Every structure is written in structure tokens, then in C-alpha cells.
N, C-alpha and C positions, 0 to 999 in steps of 0.2 A: 597666541597658539593658529600656528597655522592653518589654513583652507580646510586643505587635504587632512591632517589631523584630525579636525574636528569632524569631518565629511566621511570619512572611512573608518575614524576609528575604533576600536574594539573595544568598550568597556567592559566586557566580560569578565577580565581576568580581575577589573576594578569591582565588579557586583562579587567576584566568587572570595575576594580580600572583605567586602562588605560583609557577607554570610559566615566566613570562619570567625569575624571580629566578634560578631553576636553572638556565635557558640562561644568564644572565649568569657565575653563578658557575661554568659549564664554561668559559666562554671565558677569565672570569679566571684560573683555573686553569691555561690554555693560556698565556697573556703572561707567568703568575709562571714558567712552566717557562722559556719563550723568555728571560724577562728573568734568570732565574738562570743559564742554561745558556750564553746567548749575550751578553747585553749587559753581565752582570756579570763573566762568565768571562773574555773577551777583553779587558775592560778592567782587567781583574787581569795581565792576561799582557803589555798593551800598554806599548810604553816611553815613560815619560809626561815631559814636560820643561815649564820655564816655567808660564806660566798654564794650561796643560791638568793639570799635573800637583798645583796646589794646587785648580782650580776645577772643572775638567772631571769629573775622575776621583770628586771628591766628591759629584759632583751626579748622575754613573750612579749612584755607590753606593747613593744615597739614591732614586734614581728606582725600581732595581730594588726595594728596600725595602717600596715604596708599591705594588710590583705584588703585592706576597707581602700588605700588608695589607691593600689592597683586596681580594685573594680572600677573606684572612678574614674582612673584614666583610659581604662581600655573603654569604658561606656562612651566617656567624651571623645575618643579617637573613631570610635564605631559611627557616632551620629555625626561626626563633620565626614568622615569618606561615606558616610550613605547620603546624607547633603548633599555632596559633591560629586556624587555619581548620580544621581537623581540630576540635579543642575546641568552636568553637563550632556546626558541623554534629552533632557529636555532641548538644549540649544542644538543638540545632534538634528532634533527632529525640528526647528526652526531652520535651520540653514538648509537642510535637503528642502522643506516645505517653498522656501524664496528660492532658492534655484531651480527648483520646477515653474513655480510661476513665473520666473524670467525666461525660461525656456516657453511657456507660453505664447510671450511676448517677443521670442527671436531674440534671446540675450543671451550671451552665454559667457559663463563664469568659469574664469581659469588663474588655478593656484600660479603664482609667480618666486616662490621660496620664499622663506626669511621675513614669514609675516606678512608678506605679499600678496596682493591678487589683482585682478583686471576683471572688467565687465564690457564687455564689447555687443553691440547690435549686429545679427547676420544681414548677413548684403544680400539683396532680394536677385537670384539669376535673371529678372525679367527686368531690370531698372533701365535699359534702354528703353523699352516700349510705353512707361509708365507717363502719360501725359503730366504727372503733376511736378517732375522733374524729380522726385525720392528716388534715392539711389539707397537705403537702407531701412528696413524691417520696422523700427521704432525712432524716434527723438531722442535726443539726448537726459531730458528730463527723466524719463524714464529709466534709461542708465546710471542717472547720480543717484535717484531714488533706492533703486537696487543695492546700489556699492555702497548705500548708508546702510539701509538695513543689514547688510551681510556684516560689516564693517561693525556694524553695533552690537549683533551678536557672539561676533569672534571677541570683540572687549570685553564682556559680561562674561565669555567663556575663557580667559582669559585670568580676570581677575579673580575667576573660582577657582581655577586651577591654582595662581598663583598664590593665593590668600588660604587656601588649604594647605598646602607645602609649608607655607611660612609660619602660620600658626602650629600645625603639625610636628614642626623643628622646635618651634619656642615652648611647644607643650612639653615636649620629649626633654629638654635643654633644662628644665626648668628642675629636675633632681640626679643629679651625678649619679648618685646607688640607690636603687629604692624606685620610688613611682612620685607623680604629682599628684596633689590632691585638687587641682582645678578640675572644676566641672562645665561644661557646655552643651547646648542642647542641639545645636548644629553648628555650622562653618561662620554662616551670614553673624549669630553673638562671639564667636571667638575673635572673628575678623575685626565686629565694632568694637572690642575691648581694647585691642591692639591700637586700632587706629585713634580712640581716643584719647591713649595713652601717648603717643606722638602728637595731637594737638596738645595736651596740656606742657607736656615739656618743651615742645616749640616756645608757645606761651610765657613758662616759669624762667626763658632764658632772656628774656625782655619784661623782664618785672616793673620796671619806668612804665610801659605803656598799657599797664593794665588799669583800666578804669574800675570803680565800685561794682557798677553790673558785669565786668568781665571778669574780677573776682566772687560775683555771687553766681556767675553762668561754670567758671570755672572749679569752684567749691560742690556746685549743684552732681558736677558729674565726677568728681574725686568721690564725693559721699557714697551715689552708685555702684564705683568699682572698687573702691577702698576694700574690698576683702576677697578682689581679681586678682590672682596670681599670675597671670600674663598683661595685664592692664599694670600692674604693681612695677613688677619687674621692667616692663618696658619705657616706665614713668622716670623711674630710679635711674637707670644705666642710660637713657637718651640725656638726659639732664645730667649726671655726672656727680658723684659724690662733692666735689668742689662747688658746682652749678646749685647744688641741692641745697648747702648752708650759706649760700649766696644768697640764694632768692629766699631762703626765713630769715634772714639778718636785712633785705629790702624790704619785705614784707612789713616786718616789726620795725624799721626808721620811719616807711610811708605811713604808717596809720597809727604811729605813737600817741598816744591820749585818746584814742577812740572811743568813742560814745554811743549808747542808743542802739540803733540796728547797726552801726558799723564795727560796733563792739560783738554785736553776735555774729556778726558775719566772719571778723577775723577768730574769732573763740571757736565756733565752726569749723574753720577751714583751719586752724591751729591742730583740732583732734582729728580732720580728715584726713589730714597730710603726715599725721602719724600714725594713724591707722593703715593709709596706703604701703610708708614705709617700713611699719611692721611687717605685712605680708610679704613685701619683696624681700626681707631680711632673711625668708626663710627658701629662696629660689637658688640653685646649684649653678646655674648657668655661668660660664665663662666672666660674662661680663660684671655679672651680680659680685660673681667670689673679685674682682678688683674693684667692683665699688666700696665693699665692705672694707675691703684693707683700706682702699685711699681713706674712705667717710675716718676711720681711727688715724690714719696718720695727719690728719689736717686737726688734729685736735691742738695743739698748740697754733695754729694761724690766727694771726690776726684779722676776721671778716672786718670791713666798714662797708657801711652803705654808701653808694654814690655819690651823694649829695653830703656826705658827712663833713663838717670841719675839723672834728676833732681826731687825729690821729691813733687814738686808742678807740680801738673797734669792740669786739666779741672775739673771746677764744672759741676754736673748734668746737672744744668740748662742751663750752657752754649755751653755743646753740644745739649741735648734736643733744645730749639732756633735754634742752628744751623741747623736742622731738620726741620724746620718749615716752611722756605723760599716759598714753593711751596706747593700747593695745600690746599683742606677745611680741617679743621680740626673740631671732633667734637663740637659743639657747649659747651657741658656740662662739656668735658673735657678741651678744651679751657678755662670756666669760672674758671674749677678750680685751673689748673695749676696758669692762668693770677693772679688771688687773690693771692696767696703765692708770687707770683714772686715781684706783685706791693706792696706788704706788707715788701718784704724787701727793695726795691728800695727808700718807702718812706721813711722807716727807717736811712735811709743814709741821708736825706737830700736833695735839689736838689742840693747846690755844692758838696756832699759827692759819687755820682753814681759813679764817675770815680776810687776813690780807693772804693769801695764798688766790680765794675768788672774788673775794666783793671788793677790797679798798682798791681803790684808782677807775674801780666799773658803776662809781657811782650815777650813772646816766642811764645805764644798761636795764631794759626791760625786754625780756623776750619772750613773755608769755602774757596772753591777752585774758586775765582774770586774775588767780590767785598767784602769790609767789611773783619773779620780776626773773628768773632764771639764771642769778647771778653766781649761784650756788650749781655747778653741774651735779653735785652727788643727792640733790632734793629730785631732779627727774631721772636719774639713771636709779633710784630707790623706787621710784614709782616704775619704772619701766619694771626693776625687778619685781616687783610686788604681784604683779601679769606672768611672770614667769616662775613658778615655785622651784623647777629645778636648777636656773640660772641661781633663783634665791638661796637656795641652801649651800651651792657651788659657793657665794660671795662671804657666808657666815661660818666653812669650816673653819679657818684660821680664828682661832682664838685672840690671838694678835689682832688680825681685822676687825674681829668682833668689838674686843677692846675699847681699840681707837675709835670706832665709829658710836660708841657710845658715849665716849670721853668727849668728842666733838659737840655734841648735841649741847654742853654746857656755855659753850661757844657760839652755835650757829643756832638757824630755826629749820633744821632739819629733821628735828625730833619726830614731830609726824611720820613727814613720810618716810623714814626708816623704819618706825614702828609698820608701817604695812609691808614693807619689805620684809621685815622678820617673822609676820605673821603667814605668809606666804613661804616662808623658807622653812618655819617646824611643822605647818601643819599641810604644806602640799597641796593647798587648793590658792589659785590666784583671787586677785581683788575685785570684789565684786560678782565670783564666781559664786550664785547659790543655785546652782542647777545641778554641778557634779558633789558625789560623796567625796568624803574625806577618804583618802584612802590610808592604810594602815603606816603608823608614823617609823621609820628607818632608825637604823641606827645614828647615823650624821644628823637627823635631823632630833634627836632626842637628848646628842651633847651637846647639838648647837643652845636648845632649850635650857642643860643644866648649865651650861656656861652667862645664859642671859641671867638667869636663877642666882646665881654664883654672884654677877656683878652687881645686882640691885640688892642683894641681901649684905653686899659690902660695909661693915659699920662705916661713919664717917662721910656717908655721903653719896651710897649706891642709890640708896632709898631716892633719893632729889630725883633721878632718874624719871620718875613714874611724873615728876611736874612738869618734863621737857616735851609734852606732846605725847609720851610714850605709853600713857596709862591705859587708853583707851583698848590701843592693841594687845598692852599685858594683859588685862582682860579677857580678852578673845582667844588668847593664845592659852590662860590659865582656861577657861573652859575648856580648850580643844584636847589638854592634858588632864584632864579629869580619872579616869583610867590608872597614869604612871601617879601623879599626885596620891593618889587613892592608894597605890601601892607603895608609896614610900610613908606616906602616914598611917597604914595600916599594916605595918609587916607582917605582924603576928599573924595575921587572918587573910594574907595575900591572896588566897587563892579564890575567896569570894568576890576579889576585884577584877572582873574580866577583863581582858585587855587584847587587844588584836596589835597592839605596838610590838616592834622588833625589840627593843627596852625596854619591857613593862617598868624596869627596876632599877632603871637609868638615871633621875635625876638627883643622883647625888645625896649629901647630908640631908638630913632631917629641917637642923638648923636653917639652912637654906630655901627650902621650898617654903618654911613658916614665914622667914622674913618677907620673901615675895609676895606671900597672899597676904601677909600684914601689910607691906608695902603699896600695894596695887588696891587695896583697899581704901587709901587715902582719897584715892581718885575715884567722884560718882561714877562713872562711863565702867571705870576700870572693877569696881567694886558689883556692879551690874553684871557687869560679864562671867563673872566669878558665880555669883549668886545663880545665876541662870545655866551655868554648864553644870555645877553640881546638884539643882533641884533637875535635870535631864537626863543626868549619870544615874542618881538615884532612883529614879524612875525606873529609866531603864533594865538595871541590876535590881529591882524587886519584882518587877515584871518578868523578866528573865528567869531567875532561880527560882517564882514562885508556880511558872506555868511550867517549870522542869525542873523536878529535884535532884534529877541525877547529875546537874550539873556542880553539884556540893555534899560531897560525903558528910552527912553530920545533918539534925533535927531542922528543920525549917526555921525554926525561933532563934536557933543561934545563929542562921545568916542574915534576919531580918534585924538583930542585936548589934551585927557587926557593920551592917552597913548603915543603920540608924547611928552606931556612935561616931562611923568616920563622917556622916552627912556632919554631925552637931559639929564635930572637930574644924573641918573645913568651914561649916556657916558659923562656929565660934571665933576662930580667930577672923575672920573678915566684923564681926560684932563688935569685937574687945575690939578690934585696931581701930573701927570708925567711931566710937567712944572716946578711945585713948589720942585720936587725933583731934576731936572735938576741945578735948580737955585742953589740948594745944595750941585751938585755934587752927586746926590745918583746912578742916572741914568746910564747906563754904556753906552749907544748907542743903535743909531736906525734900528742899524745891529740885536740886541741883540732880541730885542722886535719885529722886522719884522723876523727872523726865525723862535722863538716860536709861531709868528703869525700862519706859515705853518707848522711848526710841533705839532700844538693842531686841525689845521683843520678836520684831519682825524678823530681822538678822539672825537669831538665836532659835528660828524653827529650822534653820539649816544645818543646828547642830544636834537635830533629836536623837540623827542616829551614833553618835559618840560613845564611842566604846562597842559598839555591838554591829558596824557594819563590816559583815564578809569575817564577823572573828573566829578566830579560830580558838576553839576550848582546849586545857592540856587534857591530853592521852588518858592521864588517869580519871577524866573525870568526862568522859565519852567520846572526844574528837572531835564532835559533831560540827557544822560551821552553823553558828548562832541565827542566819537568816532563817533556818526552817523551826527557829525553836518558836514552839507557838503560833504554829501554823502561818508562820511570816508576820504576824501583827504587833511583833515589838516594834516598839518606840510611839504606841498610841498612848500608853499612861504620859509619857515623858511628853509627849504631845499636851496632854492635859493641862500637867504640869504646867506648861510656856504661857498656853492658854491663861491659866489662872494668875499668874503675874501680869499677863497685860491686863487684863479684868480688873486685877486691884481688888478679886473675895473676900468678902470681909470674913473674917475668922468670926466664930462661935462665941456669944455670948460679949463680943466687946464691940461697942455702940460705935458707927461709924468710924472703925478702923481699918484700917484696908494691909490684904497680905503684903508685908515688908516696908508699909507706907511710911513709919518710921523711924533711922535709925539712930536715935537717942536712948532711945529707951533698950534697955540690954534683954530684961525681959520680953520685951515686946516681940524683938528680933528672934530669941529664943522660942518662943513661942510658935513665931511663922516659922521658924526651920522645921520645929517639930510635926504643926498642921501640916505643908507642905508634903512632910513624905510620910504621914499617917493617911494623906487622901490619895496618895499615889499606891501607898499598899492596898487598901479598899476599893479603888480603882482597878489593879491588877486582879484583885480575890470576885470581881464581877464578870470582867472581862474576863475570864479563863475558867467561870465556875468554880471555884476553888472552893471545897467545903473545909473552912477553917474560922474558929471562932473571930466574927468580926471587933468586938470590944477588944477582947484579950489578945487578938496581934495589933492591933494600932494599940495597944500600950506599951507593948515588947517596943516597939517601933518610938515610940515617944520619949519612953524611959531611957532608951539608948540615946536618941538625942539629945537629951539634956545631960547626959552623962558625959557626952565628948562634946558638949557644949561646955560644960564644968572645966574638965580636964583642957581645953582650947586655953583659958587663962594663964593656966599653969605653963602650957607647952612657951608659952609667949612670953613668960617671966625667967623661963632658961633659957630661952635666946634672942634675947634683945632689951634693953631699956626701957622702961613704962615710965611714965606718969604716974 
């Protein structure tokens, strides 16, 4: 920055810009609030159908998110401009003060253009009569000191101006259309993020020079900034797609066999690197678009560590997928990468995937911790599990879904596939316990129906449960209790409230029954079904008892229908578990009890099953279920979860916990009936409903028993039993 530009600069225009942005930020904050409380909230509670369900809802959701991003970006720009404006005025004040002091010492400061200036001492007019012989008013030290002071001020002002311009350009470039979500409190914060990215990218280009202490420092910085948009984009693009993959190849080779603290450091590094690249993938900058394209283009490249003696390294796809296990990657990027990897995997056939990805790569280990990264589908599935939208896209093709399920017989990818399928059909990302489950779309219901059909196939379909998928299948069944109930209770479908776009879209009763039966053979899967059924039953009972207008008929009929359905579902589980024990499939009561406890806290996130922003059919009021019961819906279901967690004892059964034994069918039936009765009595008490307690509970108990006994006949009609 030229001296005169700072000395005589008019920063009023910049000040006006700051004021304009401050006003804009306030207006956008109001728009954001309006979009969230009105636009999105009303969209969430609306009853969508047809094109509106797949296009309009998504558009409104994204539009509301754009308002939030617009406010965030405007707020960041405002703070960066304000900070820069304040700094430049401060530097101008410092410059004026320095020049004034210089003048008092008879020093003159002159701008000589192009960022240069001079400091000279004024010549004394009486120099010839000075007995000391000095011809100037000051000495060179004073000149040098003033020069250095002014140069320091100009350097700082230049850095402030340049860094502000740089981060503002980078910030705006993050989103080609719409707005970026990067948030900064001032210019320094944004500038530090960019500087940190530049430093780490430079280090990563020379991994051989990084000691373990260097890696720890590198990792600490990356952990701090992994969610920062500017940092992530700058790190990835400065390192480059090929450089990113080479860096991780070198790291896994240099630290192969790591143990103790070294292993923990490398696990943390892999986690933070994955999160950083996931953040970067959302950037729309031109550099990042090239990075993503180049990364996918490197999927068949052979990456070898510098010191490797083997000509066989790691395929680019293996390295890429090993860095997808954490964080949510951009949907379009995942779609592009997944399409190409799926195509290659399908080309090998169900049984050929091992030869395609694993054979010949026996020495490869790209993952610190569980797994080795040889099968790129495992890392890809974990990546999909963190992005429900991309996961749904991945399995909309029945051909792709059937192939991936079929490969689990020959690979170890079953568990990671299960995680991806959960996200695909539920709309909830892995490990996200804070977000309510959105209504199931038609595409999601169809994927779930296809999964049920695959598992229901005679001659091997049920074996999928034992390939690492049982736990996830149980969670999926819990999420689909409204649709399952609609299918099994078709004659009284209006009782089973649902916010699903296709509440009756699960296919044949036979497939649903066989699916539940097969999943029941897995302890964790069975626990998921029982939790899901208990929660949904509790929600239904509370909803109908607190608002009789939801069903046009006597309450006793509603309770009988709900109880019978609960009995059918729990009966399928109970009879199937008993059948499995006869065949020697169930490992033991302890495994089931442990699974029930382990899934308990996770199951609390399901309390809204079937009732989250649910829209009731117009014939029964059309009101949003969130308003039913004064917003208290879910409390009864929550109590049901607590009872399962605590193993509350049955009345009259000494030392016998709720669902504690899967071996005695009568005990399981009693547990199912008791749980439904407790939920009924909870609802009566919570909403002060004047109904005879004993008689109402008896209606539910008899209905559960009826459904339970009918489940055995249903199983007889749909599958071979021992």
C-alpha cells in the first residue's frame, strides 16, 4: 500500500459499505427466521403427494437452507469488512502520528510511488555558523527509526487490505450458485484459516520430512479447522487431487503396524483428514471442481509409497474410499464417484468382487483401526451412511441393490452396507441422533420394499441377516413400523397413522412377514423390532386416546386394532426366535439381552416414529400430529423405552424382567401384552382420560394375545417352519 493512499485515504466509502452490510445482515436474519419458522415448518407439516412430494418439498427445504447460508455469509462479510475498516483507520492514525513526530524532529516523509517512500532530515539554514559543524537537524538513527516505524505500519496495512480481499474472494467463490456457510468473527480469523491451510498443504507435499511430532502438530491444526470451509478448500486444492492420495499412501506406508500412541495419532489423523476433505467437497470454487473431477479420475491409478519395493501399490479408489469413512461428502461428488465404483464392482459379478479388489493387494492396509481399506465399497458405504440423500440415490436401482446384497456372501462389507442402507431408507445420517427423521419418500419406501423382498426370498434370502446386516435391518424395521403396521393391519389401516408418502408401499404381506421373521434371528435385529413396535404402539395409543377425532369409531375398536397389530408383530418375532432356537440359530438369551440394553439409548431417537410432523388424513381432521395432546405426544413411547432399558419386572413373575427371555413363548406374549397395557394406562393418566382402567387394559391385552396367536398361523402360510 502506498504511503499517500493510507495517509490521505478516504475510508468513508468502506464505512458506508460496512453499514450497508450490517443492515443487510439484519434483514437476512429476519428472512432466515421467517424461512425456518414459516416456509420450512409449514412444508414439513404439509401433506405432499405426486410431484410436490419429490420436487416442491426438496426445493423449499433447500431454499430455507439458502436463507440461512445467505445470512451466515453476509454476517461473515460484514465482520471482515468492519474489522478491516477499523484496522485501516487505526493504521492511518498511527501513520499521521509518526509523520507528526518526525516533523517535530525536522524529518520529512515523502511518497515516492509504487509502495516506496523516503525519510529525510531538514537542512538547517544556519548550518555554516554551527560551531559543531553539523549541517542537519537530526542524525541518521532518527531517520532510520522513523523509516522503520512507517514501513511497519504500511506493511500491516497492506497485509490487512490484501488478506481481506483474499478471504472475501475465497468466501464468495465457495458457492457458484447461492451462498457459502463459512462463518468468521473477523478478518484475522479467516486469514488464519487460509494461512493454516497453506502451511499444512506445504507439509503434506513432503510427507517424508514429517516426524511423529510434526504429524501431531499437523493433526491438531487439522482438528481445529476440519469444519472450516476456506481452510478445507485451500488445503485440498493446494495439495491437489493426486497429491492428496499420494500423501495418504505415504502416511499408511510409513506408519504401517503403528501401535500405542502412534496408532492413536494416525487414527485421529485419518479421521480429521476425512472430515476436512468432506468439508472441502461442498465448495463450488473452480479449483475445487477440478479437484473433485481429478480425484475421481485417479480411481484406477496405482499409488505407491516412495520407499515401496513392490510394483503393486494401492488403487486410487481404495485410497479415496479409505478417506470417506467420516464426515458428510457432497451429494453430487458421491453420486459421481459411486456410479463409477458400482459399475466396476458389478462388472466382476457377485462372487468376483474379492478378486477385483482384494486379490493381489494382500499387503495393503489403508485404515488405522478396523479394516484394511482393500475393498473400496466398504469406505464408500460408510461415506454414503453420512449422506442420506446420496445413499437413497445409490440404491434406487434394484439391480444395484440386489448386487450389493449378493456380494455380502463373498465379502466383509455387510456391516458397512447396512449402515448405508439405513441412511438410504430412513433419511437419517449415521450417528445423527439430534435430527428428527423426515417423512419417508416414495423412493425410500420402494428401496425398503426391495430390501424386504430380497431377504424374504426362499433359499438364502434370510442368510443376509447373518452377513453383518441384522443390526441395521432391525433399525430399519423400527423406522418403518407405520408402513409395516399398515401392511399387516390392512383391514384397519386408518388406525395406523403415518407421515410416509407411501404408507402402504411395502409390497406383499408375505415379504414383510418373512423379513421380520428372518431379522428376528439376529439378537440386535430382534431388539430393534421390539423397540420400534413398542414405541409406535405407545405413540398410537397416546395419539388416539388424547384425540378421539383421529378415528371415526369407538375407542375400544381403536385399542383392539392397535393391540392386535402389536401382537402380530411381536408374535412374528417371538415365534421366529423360538423356531430359530429349535434349529440352533440363536446364540443365546444373553446376546439378546445385551443387544436390548445396547440399543436402548439409540432407540430413544426413534420416539417420534410415525408422529413427527405427521399429517392425518383429511377425513380425520387433517391436523398436524405435533399439536395433538398439547405437544406431549412421545412421552408414553419414551416411558416404554425406559421400561425396556430398565427391564421392569412383570406383575406376579418373580425375578422375570420384561422380555428377559426369548425361550418361553408365553413369557414373550405376556411381555408384549404388558408393555401395550402399560402404554395405555400411561396415556390415560397423562391426558386425564376418564375410561375404566381395568376394562381398557383388558381390551388391549386380549387384542395382543389374539394378534400373537394369529402370528403363528401367518408364519405357517408364508414360510417353512420346524
